[in-house]
Steps between C-alpha positions, in 0.01 A plus 500: 500500500746226424678390812686205357653524154662153476703247701867391486479118523722291725627311197457492126531166307673350795759783527475668841455879496446564875684360793848401401420546136545727198361822656758474782778438256403802286474722810841393635667550159351850477610572858848380412523736204392796709750395775778530236379850428510589868851349525610719208359800680696407812822483297436853376501617858127497558345304785233265369193447721552124549269482804187612314591299189566182699178539697296532178663202332456282806134602553397425139704177491338377818153585367569296179623204699204478738240593244394137400421438870271801546358531144509147350269617228751766393581859578212736408604806301251764610408826334585685816852358510560569133397866543730531804781374281416754226480769761848410624649493152347830412611673823851361459528615139387855606747512785785377278429766245515779762799341673707485181428871439647567845805279461373233736621148434235239405606269783394768753137482368497124466623436847264760648204350315565158656473653845196699415310216338556250779431740789219682312307173432564384859368828642196511256402144593553544872281812493222307324525206734476731803210694349298191397610266778162454660317469167732279300761331730389470862271207452754290308738241648848645556669316209219599261497855614882527442472353153216728410698800630792412268277481188564859408477429124124446545450861616497660834779757486432835663682803352569664828646182639721481197619857552586427858697187422676646201579826687680309775703298248574824303639681805718206598635460146585865428662551840695174466645616163528871578250615234292822534168408664266755359673513164450133445137528622434763237638276233283202593173686565374491140581130481294431804196675364506333165560161664188562714301583189586174335452310828144632525425327174605182672236581768237515224606154369495370854166654596627669816501866608146537365247778522141535609184427303428768237287554191753693289545391137857408568418271797638149483391160632692198634431125481315319784823357640659834551571693818254760378205255473576341835518844663174601346336176608621527860388864533149427363544720196338232283189542721480888479687601812861543607619373837813643670704365789550765768610513861131467592464184296327445169300800376301593187700784340303532172158403371445499121162321486248778574239248608708393801411685820846517648675805636864524409708440811271238643685226694445143379450240779425188296488382140254218430494421869879486530693739715688746278783701649737517204516474123624138539168421676309688227679310218393158632139608523490687169674221317244249625213725394656568159564130431156405610325796311342606826422842646707629786348593841679781680429535875600852606591610849177576678311201352397643156512248217555581126477243223748562224395388150641196332829566318480422129760238389802675337816395323656834559507765768311823518669776298769682703730792464825386314713648773799301382491702173444827690805419705706403204415819317574698815838343545587533132433873505697533822795323338481736204496803720793375704696418180452853371578654839831317539715728275330807643578437866717750689603282793512134602176366627251707296382223265480252788308755712267572205420124471415464876291822485283415207455128549341515854240746376397287201514181702274647764250594233519160326435325831161674511373287214689179595308258722761234573653672798310528832464773758828530699492552876147662495632799299248449213797486266699212356854429621634639173309827547629537850856442379440747220420768755809418702730508198350824368546661850862381503560640156392850616795497743718342236443782254570763766835338572586436129422851382742635762785301351739667260442426131701188431400191307575175339640678202773634717570181691435216260650627174820312586555123452301364793568138573451272791745555784569298805302542814576801709734428797 
């Protein structure tokens, strides 16, 4: 885990970098060069996507200007953000390679990517904020909650939220420019999978999307300031049990210490004399006991009391499944399959459909060993598992519809010189 790689200082040797400084100047010069390229495209009869371009330039410029106010110690460059950038670059390179084979102008891909990135990140972050609102945001002042919600480079991007946001932007873009919807979806599908694989390595650096405790030789540990360690502390795992938050309150879901006489499923009423209805309550009591090197007294519903042993001081978490690596390998294999399937497709939409058929299955299985997502609406499954079931059910109808379509594909529709066209009237 290496959340922060380095920081970009506000100034160097008295020369301002952030605010109205060198970074803003370099960004605007680069934007000006690209604007000239778009202008040349317009002169050739192509319509440049000035709206998406201007929005991106303005957003980055505004962030650089206000940066000294919000991060006076400098902009942190985080491993998660760097991996997102590498994921974007890899995905764009793959899409450009396929697009050029089909006679699609580069500007089509570049303009589309701007829409997908902005809306995809917004959707992924919004999904995370909604899912973890009660745990991570509800107790904060409004201004602090908003600022924390905007810190997407620190982690907290949900793949399904990204798919929803990017899908909405994708549909608007292709319809606006008269491009074939499913044909373009097929072209981009391998890029999405490979980008996800690299992004999961960012999750590993950030310490999020972690798995449950395990004793496998390939298990990994995280430092004591990580999300993993805090989660294990609040759930009592350092004391030999695992607490879970359910609709009935706080319950003991697992017992690892065989000397403890606790039946899994028992409801916890109090921890060290304090009422405990949630993991937030548990964290306060467990942290106090851990820092004081004290045992923990669980009072179960019905009056039974169980003393948990003192947790040994640790500098790293208990070993856990490296689910980030599992997910990265899964996405990389999916990207490879989609890349090989692309030239073999018989009709538009097959590669896209293959992606949304395989991924929900593997995601559902991966969620079984992840412990960072809670039970959703009393289903006993995480929100991602529920969404996986919904998507897989929808794909059954999608394949029935698609296989009834006549054989026609991107190779028949996009072998011409495809460029950005004006919005449909």
